[in-house]
C-alpha positions in Angstrom: 67.2 26.7 89.6 66.7 30.3 89.6 69.7 32.6 91.0 68.5 34.3 94.0 69.6 37.6 95.8 70.9 35.4 98.3 73.1 33.0 95.9 74.2 36.3 94.5 75.4 37.5 98.0 77.3 34.4 98.8 79.1 34.5 95.4 80.2 38.0 95.8 81.6 37.3 99.1 83.1 34.2 97.4 85.0 36.4 94.6 86.0 39.0 97.3 88.1 36.5 99.1 90.4 36.5 96.1 93.0 33.9 95.9 92.0 31.9 99.0 88.4 31.6 97.9 86.8 28.5 99.0 83.6 27.1 99.9 84.6 25.9 103.5 84.9 29.6 104.5 81.5 30.3 102.8 80.1 27.5 105.0 81.1 29.2 108.4 80.3 32.6 107.1 76.7 32.1 105.7 76.1 28.8 107.8 75.1 26.7 104.9 76.1 23.1 104.2 79.1 22.4 102.2 77.1 20.5 99.8 74.4 23.3 99.2 77.7 25.5 98.8 79.1 23.2 96.2 75.9 22.7 94.5 75.3 26.6 94.1 78.7 27.0 92.8 78.3 24.5 90.1 74.3 25.4 89.2 75.4 29.1 88.9 78.8 28.6 87.3 81.0 30.3 90.1 84.3 29.2 88.8 83.6 30.5 85.0 82.2 33.8 86.6 85.4 34.0 88.7 87.2 34.0 85.5 85.1 36.1 83.4 85.3 38.9 86.1 89.2 38.7 86.3 89.4 39.1 82.8 86.9 42.1 82.6 88.9 43.7 85.6 92.1 43.1 83.9 91.0 44.8 80.8 89.9 47.8 82.7 93.1 48.1 84.4 95.0 47.8 81.1 92.9 50.5 79.6 93.4 53.0 82.6 97.0 52.0 82.9 96.9 53.0 79.0 95.6 56.3 79.5 97.7 57.4 82.3 100.7 56.4 80.2 99.1 58.6 77.3 98.6 61.4 79.6 102.1 61.1 81.3 103.6 60.9 77.6 101.8 64.2 76.6 102.7 66.0 79.6 106.4 65.4 79.3 106.2 66.0 75.6 104.7 69.5 76.7 107.6 70.1 79.1 110.0 69.3 76.3 108.5 71.8 73.8 108.2 74.5 76.6 112.1 73.8 76.9 112.8 74.3 73.3 110.9 77.4 73.2 113.1 78.6 75.9 109.9 78.5 78.4 109.4 76.4 81.5 111.9 75.0 84.2 114.1 73.1 81.7 116.6 75.4 79.8 118.3 74.4 76.4 121.7 75.8 77.1 123.7 74.1 74.2 123.0 72.1 70.9 123.5 68.9 72.7 120.7 69.8 75.1 118.3 70.4 72.2 119.6 66.9 70.6 118.7 65.3 73.8 115.2 66.6 74.2 114.3 66.1 70.5 115.3 62.5 70.9 113.5 62.3 74.1 110.5 63.6 72.4 110.9 61.0 69.5 111.3 58.1 71.9 108.1 59.2 73.4 106.3 59.3 70.3 107.4 55.7 69.5 109.7 56.9 66.7 113.5 55.9 66.2 116.3 58.2 67.5 119.1 57.1 65.4 119.1 56.1 61.8 121.3 53.2 60.6 121.8 52.4 57.3 123.1 48.6 56.2 124.7 48.2 53.0 125.6 44.6 51.4 127.1 44.2 48.2 125.2 41.6 46.1 127.0 42.4 42.9 129.1 39.1 43.1 125.7 37.0 43.1 124.4 35.6 39.9 120.8 36.3 38.8 119.5 32.8 39.7 121.2 33.2 43.3 119.5 36.7 43.5 116.0 35.1 42.6 116.7 32.6 45.3 117.6 35.1 47.9 114.2 37.1 46.8 112.1 34.0 47.1 113.6 33.1 50.2 112.8 36.6 51.9 109.2 36.6 50.7 108.5 33.0 51.9 110.2 33.9 55.1 108.3 37.2 55.9 105.2 35.3 55.8 105.9 32.9 58.6 
């Protein structure tokens, strides 16, 4: 069976019903039998098309959201840079203000704002124990 313009129109209405979509509503709206509606749904893969369209819309929304976030971050970074230069509405009055702005800028770029250092004394371990530790780390990082 070839999909007609009428089939496509009914599918678009069906899709637009959202989470409450069902064939019974289509039967009432388009005055078509439930059997015909079910046959069209099966023949033209309505369920799969709904899932596919939802995925496509979701990807589009994700891309739009990511673009908005990037633009906002860029705007915040511009404001921070103006403040550091002594321009704009935000004024740096003391070193703590500058430190706060620099850290905020680093966070917006996805960078760490603090550096922590951990030191572990391994001098008490034997060569064999150190080798075991290295092997454990090598196999643990691959999992």
